[in-house]
N, CA, C, O and the ligand as a Tripos MOL2 file, in Angstrom:
@<TRIPOS>MOLECULE
protein
  289   287    73     0     0
PROTEIN
NO_CHARGES

@<TRIPOS>ATOM
      1 N           0.8630   -1.2060    0.0140 N.3       1 MET1
      2 CA          0.0220   -0.0020   -0.0310 C.3       1 MET1
      3 C           0.8470    1.2600   -0.0300 C.2       1 MET1
      4 O           1.7900    1.3750    0.7530 O.2       1 MET1
      5 N           0.5360    2.1640   -0.8430 N.am      2 ALA2
      6 CA          1.3880    3.3990   -0.9460 C.3       2 ALA2
      7 C           0.9290    4.4710    0.0840 C.2       2 ALA2
      8 O          -0.2630    4.6440    0.3370 O.2       2 ALA2
      9 N           1.8760    5.1450    0.6340 N.am      3 CYS3
     10 CA          1.6150    6.1420    1.6670 C.3       3 CYS3
     11 C           0.8570    7.2980    0.9840 C.2       3 CYS3
     12 O           1.2320    7.6990   -0.1180 O.2       3 CYS3
     13 N          -0.1790    7.8290    1.6010 N.am      4 PRO4
     14 CA         -0.9160    8.9130    1.0100 C.3       4 PRO4
     15 C          -0.1550   10.2620    1.1190 C.2       4 PRO4
     16 O          -0.4950   11.2350    0.4470 O.2       4 PRO4
     17 N           0.8640   10.2850    1.9700 N.am      5 THR5
     18 CA          1.6580   11.5500    2.1530 C.3       5 THR5
     19 C           2.7750   11.5960    1.1690 C.2       5 THR5
     20 O           2.9140   12.5920    0.4590 O.2       5 THR5
     21 N           3.6130   10.5350    1.0830 N.am      6 CYS6
     22 CA          4.8140   10.5890    0.2990 C.3       6 CYS6
     23 C           4.9490    9.4460   -0.7890 C.2       6 CYS6
     24 O           5.9520    9.3800   -1.5010 O.2       6 CYS6
     25 N           3.9900    8.6250   -0.8820 N.am      7 SER7
     26 CA          3.9240    7.5060   -1.9180 C.3       7 SER7
     27 C           4.8930    6.3580   -1.6380 C.2       7 SER7
     28 O           4.9950    5.4410   -2.4520 O.2       7 SER7
     29 N           5.6010    6.3830   -0.5190 N.am      8 HIS8
     30 CA          6.4990    5.2150   -0.1610 C.3       8 HIS8
     31 C           5.5950    4.0700    0.2630 C.2       8 HIS8
     32 O           4.4350    4.2430    0.6350 O.2       8 HIS8
     33 N           6.2290    2.8280    0.1810 N.am      9 THR9
     34 CA          5.4970    1.7050    0.5770 C.3       9 THR9
     35 C           5.3270    1.5940    2.0180 C.2       9 THR9
     36 O           6.2970    1.6570    2.7740 O.2       9 THR9
     37 N           4.0000    1.4110    2.4760 N.am     10 MET10
     38 CA          3.7280    1.3310    3.9280 C.3      10 MET10
     39 C           3.9330   -0.0710    4.4760 C.2      10 MET10
     40 O           3.8050   -1.0430    3.7310 O.2      10 MET10
     41 N           4.2410   -0.1970    5.7250 N.am     11 HIS11
     42 CA          4.4090   -1.5010    6.4210 C.3      11 HIS11
     43 C           3.0920   -1.8290    7.1620 C.2      11 HIS11
     44 O           2.4960   -0.9990    7.8480 O.2      11 HIS11
     45 N           2.6900   -3.0790    6.9760 N.am     12 GLY12
     46 CA          1.5370   -3.5030    7.7420 C.3      12 GLY12
     47 C           1.8880   -3.8270    9.1930 C.2      12 GLY12
     48 O           2.8220   -4.5910    9.4380 O.2      12 GLY12
     49 N           1.1750   -3.2750   10.1410 N.am     13 LEU13
     50 CA          1.4290   -3.5400   11.5830 C.3      13 LEU13
     51 C           0.4020   -4.5130   12.1600 C.2      13 LEU13
     52 O           0.4690   -4.8520   13.3410 O.2      13 LEU13
     53 N          -0.5540   -4.9680   11.3340 N.am     14 GLY14
     54 CA         -1.6230   -5.8130   11.8180 C.3      14 GLY14
     55 C          -2.8400   -5.0280   12.1610 C.2      14 GLY14
     56 O          -2.7700   -3.8110   12.3280 O.2      14 GLY14
     57 N          -3.9510   -5.6890   12.2710 N.am     15 HIS15
     58 CA         -5.2670   -5.0630   12.6670 C.3      15 HIS15
     59 C          -5.6260   -3.9310   11.7130 C.2      15 HIS15
     60 O          -6.2560   -2.9610   12.1360 O.2      15 HIS15
     61 N          -5.2290   -4.0260   10.3820 N.am     16 ASP16
     62 CA         -5.5640   -3.0290    9.3520 C.3      16 ASP16
     63 C          -4.9050   -1.6560    9.6230 C.2      16 ASP16
     64 O          -5.4320   -0.6020    9.2650 O.2      16 ASP16
     65 N          -3.6750   -1.7290   10.3010 N.am     17 ILE17
     66 CA         -2.9110   -0.5110   10.5820 C.3      17 ILE17
     67 C          -1.6650   -0.5920    9.7480 C.2      17 ILE17
     68 O          -0.9910   -1.6210    9.7050 O.2      17 ILE17
     69 N          -1.3420    0.5740    9.0400 N.am     18 PHE18
     70 CA         -0.1620    0.6500    8.1830 C.3      18 PHE18
     71 C           0.6180    1.8510    8.6540 C.2      18 PHE18
     72 O           0.0440    2.8310    9.1270 O.2      18 PHE18
     73 N           1.9290    1.7750    8.5240 N.am     19 TRP19
     74 CA          2.9120    2.7680    8.9230 C.3      19 TRP19
     75 C           3.8610    2.9940    7.8580 C.2      19 TRP19
     76 O           4.3760    2.0440    7.2680 O.2      19 TRP19
     77 N           4.1470    4.3150    7.5510 N.am     20 CYS20
     78 CA          5.1640    4.6470    6.5970 C.3      20 CYS20
     79 C           6.5390    4.9050    7.2650 C.2      20 CYS20
     80 O           6.6650    5.8280    8.0690 O.2      20 CYS20
     81 N           7.5580    4.0990    6.9370 N.am     21 PRO21
     82 CA          8.8890    4.3200    7.5390 C.3      21 PRO21
     83 C           9.6030    5.6120    7.0690 C.2      21 PRO21
     84 O          10.5230    6.1060    7.7210 O.2      21 PRO21
     85 N           9.1380    6.1400    5.9030 N.am     22 ARG22
     86 CA          9.7780    7.3610    5.4460 C.3      22 ARG22
     87 C           9.3040    8.6350    6.0590 C.2      22 ARG22
     88 O          10.1010    9.5230    6.3620 O.2      22 ARG22
     89 N           7.9790    8.7440    6.2510 N.am     23 CYS23
     90 CA          7.4440    9.9720    6.7730 C.3      23 CYS23
     91 C           6.7010    9.8680    8.1440 C.2      23 CYS23
     92 O           6.4660   10.8540    8.8420 O.2      23 CYS23
     93 N           6.3630    8.6280    8.4580 N.am     24 GLY24
     94 CA          5.6940    8.3900    9.7620 C.3      24 GLY24
     95 C           4.2190    8.4340    9.7240 C.2      24 GLY24
     96 O           3.5860    8.3840   10.7780 O.2      24 GLY24
     97 N           3.5740    8.5320    8.4760 N.am     25 THR25
     98 CA          2.1430    8.5150    8.3970 C.3      25 THR25
     99 C           1.5700    7.2070    8.8630 C.2      25 THR25
    100 O           2.1160    6.1530    8.5370 O.2      25 THR25
    101 N           0.4750    7.2310    9.6250 N.am     26 LEU26
    102 CA         -0.2420    6.0750   10.0340 C.3      26 LEU26
    103 C          -1.5410    5.9870    9.2690 C.2      26 LEU26
    104 O          -2.1860    7.0080    9.0290 O.2      26 LEU26
    105 N          -1.9270    4.8250    8.8920 N.am     27 ARG27
    106 CA         -3.1990    4.5980    8.1150 C.3      27 ARG27
    107 C          -4.0050    3.4780    8.7390 C.2      27 ARG27
    108 O          -3.4930    2.3670    8.8800 O.2      27 ARG27
    109 N          -5.2640    3.7310    9.1230 N.am     28 THR28
    110 CA         -6.1460    2.7060    9.5500 C.3      28 THR28
    111 C          -7.3650    2.7670    8.6660 C.2      28 THR28
    112 O          -8.1460    3.7170    8.7280 O.2      28 THR28
    113 N          -7.5250    1.7510    7.8420 N.am     29 GLY29
    114 CA         -8.6330    1.7870    6.8960 C.3      29 GLY29
    115 C          -8.5490    2.9550    5.9360 C.2      29 GLY29
    116 O          -7.4910    3.1260    5.3320 O.2      29 GLY29
    117 N          -9.5380    3.7490    5.7470 N.am     30 PRO30
    118 CA         -9.4810    4.8770    4.8220 C.3      30 PRO30
    119 C          -8.8760    6.1240    5.4530 C.2      30 PRO30
    120 O          -8.6370    7.1130    4.7600 O.2      30 PRO30
    121 N          -8.6260    6.0890    6.7550 N.am     31 ASP31
    122 CA         -8.1410    7.2100    7.4820 C.3      31 ASP31
    123 C          -6.6650    7.2920    7.6190 C.2      31 ASP31
    124 O          -6.0570    6.2770    7.9600 O.2      31 ASP31
    125 N          -6.0340    8.3880    7.3910 N.am     32 ALA32
    126 CA         -4.5720    8.5500    7.4790 C.3      32 ALA32
    127 C          -4.2490    9.7460    8.3620 C.2      32 ALA32
    128 O          -4.9330   10.7690    8.3090 O.2      32 ALA32
    129 N          -3.2190    9.6160    9.1650 N.am     33 THR33
    130 CA         -2.7900   10.7040   10.0360 C.3      33 THR33
    131 C          -1.3640   11.1490    9.6030 C.2      33 THR33
    132 O          -0.4110   10.3790    9.7130 O.2      33 THR33
    133 N          -1.2460   12.3460    9.1320 N.am     34 THR34
    134 CA          0.0370   12.9030    8.7000 C.3      34 THR34
    135 C           0.7300   13.4170    9.9770 C.2      34 THR34
    136 O           0.1000   14.0770   10.8040 O.2      34 THR34
    137 N           2.0270   13.1090   10.1310 N.am     35 PRO35
    138 CA          2.7450   13.6040   11.3410 C.3      35 PRO35
    139 C           2.8490   15.1270   11.2990 C.2      35 PRO35
    140 O           2.9160   15.7530   10.2410 O.2      35 PRO35
    141 N           2.8600   15.6920   12.5230 N.am     36 TYR36
    142 CA          2.9860   17.1980   12.6340 C.3      36 TYR36
    143 C           4.3310   17.6640   12.0640 C.2      36 TYR36
    144 O           4.4240   18.7840   11.5620 O.2      36 TYR36
    145 N           5.3600   16.8370   12.1310 N.am     37 LEU37
    146 CA          6.6680   17.2580   11.5930 C.3      37 LEU37
    147 C           6.5310   17.3830   10.0730 C.2      37 LEU37
    148 O           7.1430   18.2880    9.5060 O.2      37 LEU37
    149 N           5.7940   16.5620    9.4020 N.am     38 VAL38
    150 CA          5.5830   16.7030    7.9350 C.3      38 VAL38
    151 C           4.9050   18.0490    7.6630 C.2      38 VAL38
    152 O           5.3300   18.7920    6.7780 O.2      38 VAL38
    153 N           3.8570   18.3610    8.4210 N.am     39 GLU39
    154 CA          3.1180   19.5900    8.1790 C.3      39 GLU39
    155 C           4.0690   20.8340    8.4080 C.2      39 GLU39
    156 O           4.0420   21.8160    7.6660 O.2      39 GLU39
    157 N           4.8830   20.7120    9.4600 N.am     40 ARG40
    158 CA          5.7710   21.8700    9.7310 C.3      40 ARG40
    159 C           6.8660   21.9540    8.6810 C.2      40 ARG40
    160 O           7.2650   23.0560    8.3060 O.2      40 ARG40
    161 N           7.3540   20.8460    8.2060 N.am     41 ALA41
    162 CA          8.3490   20.8650    7.1180 C.3      41 ALA41
    163 C           7.7510   21.4770    5.8460 C.2      41 ALA41
    164 O           8.4040   22.2620    5.1590 O.2      41 ALA41
    165 N           6.5410   21.1210    5.5540 N.am     42 ARG42
    166 CA          5.8470   21.7090    4.3680 C.3      42 ARG42
    167 C           5.6910   23.1900    4.5660 C.2      42 ARG42
    168 O           5.9270   23.9480    3.6250 O.2      42 ARG42
    169 N           5.3060   23.6500    5.7440 N.am     43 ARG43
    170 CA          5.1720   25.0530    6.0130 C.3      43 ARG43
    171 C           6.5000   25.8080    5.8520 C.2      43 ARG43
    172 O           6.5650   26.8980    5.2830 O.2      43 ARG43
    173 N           7.5650   25.1650    6.3880 N.am     44 PHE44
    174 CA          8.8910   25.7610    6.2960 C.3      44 PHE44
    175 C           9.2950   25.9280    4.8590 C.2      44 PHE44
    176 O           9.8490   26.9590    4.4770 O.2      44 PHE44
    177 N           9.0080   24.8630    4.0110 N.am     45 GLU45
    178 CA          9.3910   25.0060    2.6000 C.3      45 GLU45
    179 C           8.6060   26.1050    1.9300 C.2      45 GLU45
    180 O           9.1800   26.8810    1.1660 O.2      45 GLU45
    181 N           7.2550   26.2090    2.1970 N.am     46 ARG46
    182 CA          6.4300   27.2500    1.5980 C.3      46 ARG46
    183 C           6.9210   28.6460    1.9710 C.2      46 ARG46
    184 O           6.9600   29.5500    1.1360 O.2      46 ARG46
    185 N           7.2990   28.8040    3.2550 N.am     47 GLU47
    186 CA          7.5970   30.1720    3.7570 C.3      47 GLU47
    187 C           9.0820   30.5180    3.5300 C.2      47 GLU47
    188 O           9.4750   31.6680    3.7300 O.2      47 GLU47
    189 N           9.8620   29.6030    3.1410 N.am     48 CYS48
    190 CA         11.2900   29.9220    2.8900 C.3      48 CYS48
    191 C          11.6130   29.9340    1.4080 C.2      48 CYS48
    192 O          12.5720   29.3150    0.9470 O.2      48 CYS48
    193 N          10.7670   30.6710    0.6670 N.am     49 VAL49
    194 CA         10.8940   30.6910   -0.7470 C.3      49 VAL49
    195 C          12.2400   31.3390   -1.1560 C.2      49 VAL49
    196 O          12.6390   31.2140   -2.3140 O.2      49 VAL49
    197 N          12.9190   31.9990   -0.2680 N.am     50 GLN50
    198 CA         14.1180   32.6570   -0.6250 C.3      50 GLN50
    199 C          15.3730   31.8570   -0.2180 C.2      50 GLN50
    200 O          16.4560   32.4180   -0.0520 O.2      50 GLN50
    201 N          15.1930   30.4990   -0.0590 N.am     51 LEU51
    202 CA         16.3440   29.6330    0.2590 C.3      51 LEU51
    203 C          17.3520   29.7520   -0.9190 C.2      51 LEU51
    204 O          16.9920   29.8190   -2.0940 O.2      51 LEU51
    205 N          18.5970   29.7710   -0.5210 N.am     52 GLN52
    206 CA         19.6160   29.7770   -1.4990 C.3      52 GLN52
    207 C          19.7270   28.4500   -2.2550 C.2      52 GLN52
    208 O          19.3470   27.4150   -1.7070 O.2      52 GLN52
    209 N          20.2440   28.4400   -3.5160 N.am     53 PRO53
    210 CA         20.3390   27.1540   -4.2410 C.3      53 PRO53
    211 C          21.0240   26.0310   -3.4790 C.2      53 PRO53
    212 O          20.6070   24.8750   -3.5500 O.2      53 PRO53
    213 N          22.0920   26.3840   -2.7410 N.am     54 ALA54
    214 CA         22.8050   25.3370   -1.9230 C.3      54 ALA54
    215 C          21.9220   24.7570   -0.8660 C.2      54 ALA54
    216 O          21.9770   23.5630   -0.5710 O.2      54 ALA54
    217 N          21.0660   25.6480   -0.2670 N.am     55 ASP55
    218 CA         20.1530   25.1420    0.7340 C.3      55 ASP55
    219 C          19.0390   24.2690    0.1400 C.2      55 ASP55
    220 O          18.5790   23.3260    0.7830 O.2      55 ASP55
    221 N          18.6140   24.5820   -1.0700 N.am     56 ARG56
    222 CA         17.6470   23.7960   -1.7870 C.3      56 ARG56
    223 C          18.2070   22.4220   -2.1160 C.2      56 ARG56
    224 O          17.5300   21.4040   -1.9690 O.2      56 ARG56
    225 N          19.4930   22.4140   -2.5780 N.am     57 ARG57
    226 CA         20.1110   21.0950   -2.8420 C.3      57 ARG57
    227 C          20.2000   20.2820   -1.6370 C.2      57 ARG57
    228 O          19.9470   19.0790   -1.6930 O.2      57 ARG57
    229 N          20.5640   20.8860   -0.4850 N.am     58 LEU58
    230 CA         20.6950   20.0940    0.7850 C.3      58 LEU58
    231 C          19.3380   19.5630    1.1520 C.2      58 LEU58
    232 O          19.2200   18.3960    1.5250 O.2      58 LEU58
    233 N          18.2810   20.3970    1.0580 N.am     59 TRP59
    234 CA         16.8960   20.0210    1.3790 C.3      59 TRP59
    235 C          16.5350   18.7310    0.5990 C.2      59 TRP59
    236 O          15.9560   17.8110    1.1760 O.2      59 TRP59
    237 N          16.8700   18.6610   -0.6930 N.am     60 HIS60
    238 CA         16.5280   17.4920   -1.5590 C.3      60 HIS60
    239 C          17.5060   16.3760   -1.2910 C.2      60 HIS60
    240 O          17.0920   15.2170   -1.2530 O.2      60 HIS60
    241 N          18.7550   16.6500   -1.1060 N.am     61 SER61
    242 CA         19.7110   15.5550   -0.9390 C.3      61 SER61
    243 C          19.4990   14.8140    0.3960 C.2      61 SER61
    244 O          19.8130   13.6300    0.5160 O.2      61 SER61
    245 N          18.9810   15.5090    1.3560 N.am     62 LEU62
    246 CA         18.6630   14.8290    2.6440 C.3      62 LEU62
    247 C          17.3410   14.0150    2.5730 C.2      62 LEU62
    248 O          16.9770   13.3100    3.5130 O.2      62 LEU62
    249 N          16.6360   14.1420    1.4150 N.am     63 GLY63
    250 CA         15.3740   13.4270    1.3120 C.3      63 GLY63
    251 C          14.1930   14.0610    1.9520 C.2      63 GLY63
    252 O          13.1370   13.4380    2.0600 O.2      63 GLY63
    253 N          14.3430   15.3410    2.4010 N.am     64 ILE64
    254 CA         13.2340   15.9610    3.1010 C.3      64 ILE64
    255 C          12.0290   16.2070    2.1600 C.2      64 ILE64
    256 O          10.8690   15.9790    2.5040 O.2      64 ILE64
    257 N          12.3820   16.6810    0.9630 N.am     65 GLY65
    258 CA         11.3240   16.9430   -0.0410 C.3      65 GLY65
    259 C          10.5000   15.6310   -0.3530 C.2      65 GLY65
    260 O           9.2740   15.6540   -0.4610 O.2      65 GLY65
    261 N          11.2380   14.5160   -0.4850 N.am     66 ASP66
    262 CA         10.5500   13.2390   -0.7280 C.3      66 ASP66
    263 C           9.7460   12.8330    0.3820 C.2      66 ASP66
    264 O           8.6830   12.2520    0.1670 O.2      66 ASP66
    265 N          10.1590   13.0910    1.6260 N.am     67 SER67
    266 CA          9.4440   12.6040    2.8040 C.3      67 SER67
    267 C           8.2090   13.3900    3.1530 C.2      67 SER67
    268 O           7.3070   12.8710    3.8110 O.2      67 SER67
    269 N           8.1510   14.6530    2.7190 N.am     68 ILE68
    270 CA          6.9640   15.4200    3.0410 C.3      68 ILE68
    271 C           5.9480   15.4150    1.9520 C.2      68 ILE68
    272 O           4.8440   15.9250    2.1460 O.2      68 ILE68
    273 N           6.2790   14.8410    0.7710 N.am     69 GLY69
    274 CA          5.3330   14.8160   -0.3210 C.3      69 GLY69
    275 C           5.2180   16.1780   -0.9600 C.2      69 GLY69
    276 O           6.0010   17.0820   -0.6680 O.2      69 GLY69
    277 N           4.2080   16.3290   -1.8640 N.am     70 PRO70
    278 CA          4.0510   17.6200   -2.4530 C.3      70 PRO70
    279 C           3.5770   18.7290   -1.4750 C.2      70 PRO70
    280 O           2.7580   18.4750   -0.5910 O.2      70 PRO70
    281 N           4.0810   19.8980   -1.6440 N.am     71 VAL71
    282 CA          3.6640   21.0280   -0.7840 C.3      71 VAL71
    283 C           2.4990   21.6790   -1.4700 C.2      71 VAL71
    284 O           2.5760   22.0120   -2.6520 O.2      71 VAL71
    285 N           1.4130   21.8660   -0.7390 N.am     72 ALA72
    286 CA          0.2000   22.5000   -1.2910 C.3      72 ALA72
    287 C           0.3550   23.9640   -1.3400 C.2      72 ALA72
    288 O          -0.5580   24.6670   -1.7720 O.2      72 ALA72
    289 ZN          5.0590    8.3560    3.7950 Zn       73 ZN73
@<TRIPOS>BOND
     1     1     2 1
     2     2     3 1
     3     3     4 2
     4     3     5 am
     5     5     6 1
     6     6     7 1
     7     7     8 2
     8     7     9 am
     9     9    10 1
    10    10    11 1
    11    11    12 2
    12    11    13 am
    13    13    14 1
    14    14    15 1
    15    15    16 2
    16    15    17 am
    17    17    18 1
    18    18    19 1
    19    19    20 2
    20    19    21 am
    21    21    22 1
    22    22    23 1
    23    23    24 2
    24    23    25 am
    25    25    26 1
    26    26    27 1
    27    27    28 2
    28    27    29 am
    29    29    30 1
    30    30    31 1
    31    31    32 2
    32    31    33 am
    33    33    34 1
    34    34    35 1
    35    35    36 2
    36    35    37 am
    37    37    38 1
    38    38    39 1
    39    39    40 2
    40    39    41 am
    41    41    42 1
    42    42    43 1
    43    43    44 2
    44    43    45 am
    45    45    46 1
    46    46    47 1
    47    47    48 2
    48    47    49 am
    49    49    50 1
    50    50    51 1
    51    51    52 2
    52    51    53 am
    53    53    54 1
    54    54    55 1
    55    55    56 2
    56    55    57 am
    57    57    58 1
    58    58    59 1
    59    59    60 2
    60    59    61 am
    61    61    62 1
    62    62    63 1
    63    63    64 2
    64    63    65 am
    65    65    66 1
    66    66    67 1
    67    67    68 2
    68    67    69 am
    69    69    70 1
    70    70    71 1
    71    71    72 2
    72    71    73 am
    73    73    74 1
    74    74    75 1
    75    75    76 2
    76    75    77 am
    77    77    78 1
    78    78    79 1
    79    79    80 2
    80    79    81 am
    81    81    82 1
    82    82    83 1
    83    83    84 2
    84    83    85 am
    85    85    86 1
    86    86    87 1
    87    87    88 2
    88    87    89 am
    89    89    90 1
    90    90    91 1
    91    91    92 2
    92    91    93 am
    93    93    94 1
    94    94    95 1
    95    95    96 2
    96    95    97 am
    97    97    98 1
    98    98    99 1
    99    99   100 2
   100    99   101 am
   101   101   102 1
   102   102   103 1
   103   103   104 2
   104   103   105 am
   105   105   106 1
   106   106   107 1
   107   107   108 2
   108   107   109 am
   109   109   110 1
   110   110   111 1
   111   111   112 2
   112   111   113 am
   113   113   114 1
   114   114   115 1
   115   115   116 2
   116   115   117 am
   117   117   118 1
   118   118   119 1
   119   119   120 2
   120   119   121 am
   121   121   122 1
   122   122   123 1
   123   123   124 2
   124   123   125 am
   125   125   126 1
   126   126   127 1
   127   127   128 2
   128   127   129 am
   129   129   130 1
   130   130   131 1
   131   131   132 2
   132   131   133 am
   133   133   134 1
   134   134   135 1
   135   135   136 2
   136   135   137 am
   137   137   138 1
   138   138   139 1
   139   139   140 2
   140   139   141 am
   141   141   142 1
   142   142   143 1
   143   143   144 2
   144   143   145 am
   145   145   146 1
   146   146   147 1
   147   147   148 2
   148   147   149 am
   149   149   150 1
   150   150   151 1
   151   151   152 2
   152   151   153 am
   153   153   154 1
   154   154   155 1
   155   155   156 2
   156   155   157 am
   157   157   158 1
   158   158   159 1
   159   159   160 2
   160   159   161 am
   161   161   162 1
   162   162   163 1
   163   163   164 2
   164   163   165 am
   165   165   166 1
   166   166   167 1
   167   167   168 2
   168   167   169 am
   169   169   170 1
   170   170   171 1
   171   171   172 2
   172   171   173 am
   173   173   174 1
   174   174   175 1
   175   175   176 2
   176   175   177 am
   177   177   178 1
   178   178   179 1
   179   179   180 2
   180   179   181 am
   181   181   182 1
   182   182   183 1
   183   183   184 2
   184   183   185 am
   185   185   186 1
   186   186   187 1
   187   187   188 2
   188   187   189 am
   189   189   190 1
   190   190   191 1
   191   191   192 2
   192   191   193 am
   193   193   194 1
   194   194   195 1
   195   195   196 2
   196   195   197 am
   197   197   198 1
   198   198   199 1
   199   199   200 2
   200   199   201 am
   201   201   202 1
   202   202   203 1
   203   203   204 2
   204   203   205 am
   205   205   206 1
   206   206   207 1
   207   207   208 2
   208   207   209 am
   209   209   210 1
   210   210   211 1
   211   211   212 2
   212   211   213 am
   213   213   214 1
   214   214   215 1
   215   215   216 2
   216   215   217 am
   217   217   218 1
   218   218   219 1
   219   219   220 2
   220   219   221 am
   221   221   222 1
   222   222   223 1
   223   223   224 2
   224   223   225 am
   225   225   226 1
   226   226   227 1
   227   227   228 2
   228   227   229 am
   229   229   230 1
   230   230   231 1
   231   231   232 2
   232   231   233 am
   233   233   234 1
   234   234   235 1
   235   235   236 2
   236   235   237 am
   237   237   238 1
   238   238   239 1
   239   239   240 2
   240   239   241 am
   241   241   242 1
   242   242   243 1
   243   243   244 2
   244   243   245 am
   245   245   246 1
   246   246   247 1
   247   247   248 2
   248   247   249 am
   249   249   250 1
   250   250   251 1
   251   251   252 2
   252   251   253 am
   253   253   254 1
   254   254   255 1
   255   255   256 2
   256   255   257 am
   257   257   258 1
   258   258   259 1
   259   259   260 2
   260   259   261 am
   261   261   262 1
   262   262   263 1
   263   263   264 2
   264   263   265 am
   265   265   266 1
   266   266   267 1
   267   267   268 2
   268   267   269 am
   269   269   270 1
   270   270   271 1
   271   271   272 2
   272   271   273 am
   273   273   274 1
   274   274   275 1
   275   275   276 2
   276   275   277 am
   277   277   278 1
   278   278   279 1
   279   279   280 2
   280   279   281 am
   281   281   282 1
   282   282   283 1
   283   283   284 2
   284   283   285 am
   285   285   286 1
   286   286   287 1
   287   287   288 2
@<TRIPOS>SUBSTRUCTURE
     1 MET1         2 RESIDUE 1 A MET
     2 ALA2         6 RESIDUE 1 A ALA
     3 CYS3        10 RESIDUE 1 A CYS
     4 PRO4        14 RESIDUE 1 A PRO
     5 THR5        18 RESIDUE 1 A THR
     6 CYS6        22 RESIDUE 1 A CYS
     7 SER7        26 RESIDUE 1 A SER
     8 HIS8        30 RESIDUE 1 A HIS
     9 THR9        34 RESIDUE 1 A THR
    10 MET10       38 RESIDUE 1 A MET
    11 HIS11       42 RESIDUE 1 A HIS
    12 GLY12       46 RESIDUE 1 A GLY
    13 LEU13       50 RESIDUE 1 A LEU
    14 GLY14       54 RESIDUE 1 A GLY
    15 HIS15       58 RESIDUE 1 A HIS
    16 ASP16       62 RESIDUE 1 A ASP
    17 ILE17       66 RESIDUE 1 A ILE
    18 PHE18       70 RESIDUE 1 A PHE
    19 TRP19       74 RESIDUE 1 A TRP
    20 CYS20       78 RESIDUE 1 A CYS
    21 PRO21       82 RESIDUE 1 A PRO
    22 ARG22       86 RESIDUE 1 A ARG
    23 CYS23       90 RESIDUE 1 A CYS
    24 GLY24       94 RESIDUE 1 A GLY
    25 THR25       98 RESIDUE 1 A THR
    26 LEU26      102 RESIDUE 1 A LEU
    27 ARG27      106 RESIDUE 1 A ARG
    28 THR28      110 RESIDUE 1 A THR
    29 GLY29      114 RESIDUE 1 A GLY
    30 PRO30      118 RESIDUE 1 A PRO
    31 ASP31      122 RESIDUE 1 A ASP
    32 ALA32      126 RESIDUE 1 A ALA
    33 THR33      130 RESIDUE 1 A THR
    34 THR34      134 RESIDUE 1 A THR
    35 PRO35      138 RESIDUE 1 A PRO
    36 TYR36      142 RESIDUE 1 A TYR
    37 LEU37      146 RESIDUE 1 A LEU
    38 VAL38      150 RESIDUE 1 A VAL
    39 GLU39      154 RESIDUE 1 A GLU
    40 ARG40      158 RESIDUE 1 A ARG
    41 ALA41      162 RESIDUE 1 A ALA
    42 ARG42      166 RESIDUE 1 A ARG
    43 ARG43      170 RESIDUE 1 A ARG
    44 PHE44      174 RESIDUE 1 A PHE
    45 GLU45      178 RESIDUE 1 A GLU
    46 ARG46      182 RESIDUE 1 A ARG
    47 GLU47      186 RESIDUE 1 A GLU
    48 CYS48      190 RESIDUE 1 A CYS
    49 VAL49      194 RESIDUE 1 A VAL
    50 GLN50      198 RESIDUE 1 A GLN
    51 LEU51      202 RESIDUE 1 A LEU
    52 GLN52      206 RESIDUE 1 A GLN
    53 PRO53      210 RESIDUE 1 A PRO
    54 ALA54      214 RESIDUE 1 A ALA
    55 ASP55      218 RESIDUE 1 A ASP
    56 ARG56      222 RESIDUE 1 A ARG
    57 ARG57      226 RESIDUE 1 A ARG
    58 LEU58      230 RESIDUE 1 A LEU
    59 TRP59      234 RESIDUE 1 A TRP
    60 HIS60      238 RESIDUE 1 A HIS
    61 SER61      242 RESIDUE 1 A SER
    62 LEU62      246 RESIDUE 1 A LEU
    63 GLY63      250 RESIDUE 1 A GLY
    64 ILE64      254 RESIDUE 1 A ILE
    65 GLY65      258 RESIDUE 1 A GLY
    66 ASP66      262 RESIDUE 1 A ASP
    67 SER67      266 RESIDUE 1 A SER
    68 ILE68      270 RESIDUE 1 A ILE
    69 GLY69      274 RESIDUE 1 A GLY
    70 PRO70      278 RESIDUE 1 A PRO
    71 VAL71      282 RESIDUE 1 A VAL
    72 ALA72      286 RESIDUE 1 A ALA
    73 ZN73       289 GROUP 0 **** ****
């Protein structure tokens, strides 16, 4: 099952509960809970539009952009 936050493969924990090791999203049935850290990282990326190119490269090389999924 793909994570609704970052599209990574989720791990089944039993009892219809799934967990994403990349971003920490929990899914139970149709409901998913996005971690607060993901929401805060998305907000950081939205509000730091003036990041220098080197900072942007670091952001992506650390996998943060992949882990938080698309920023709305
Ligand atoms: Zn995920």
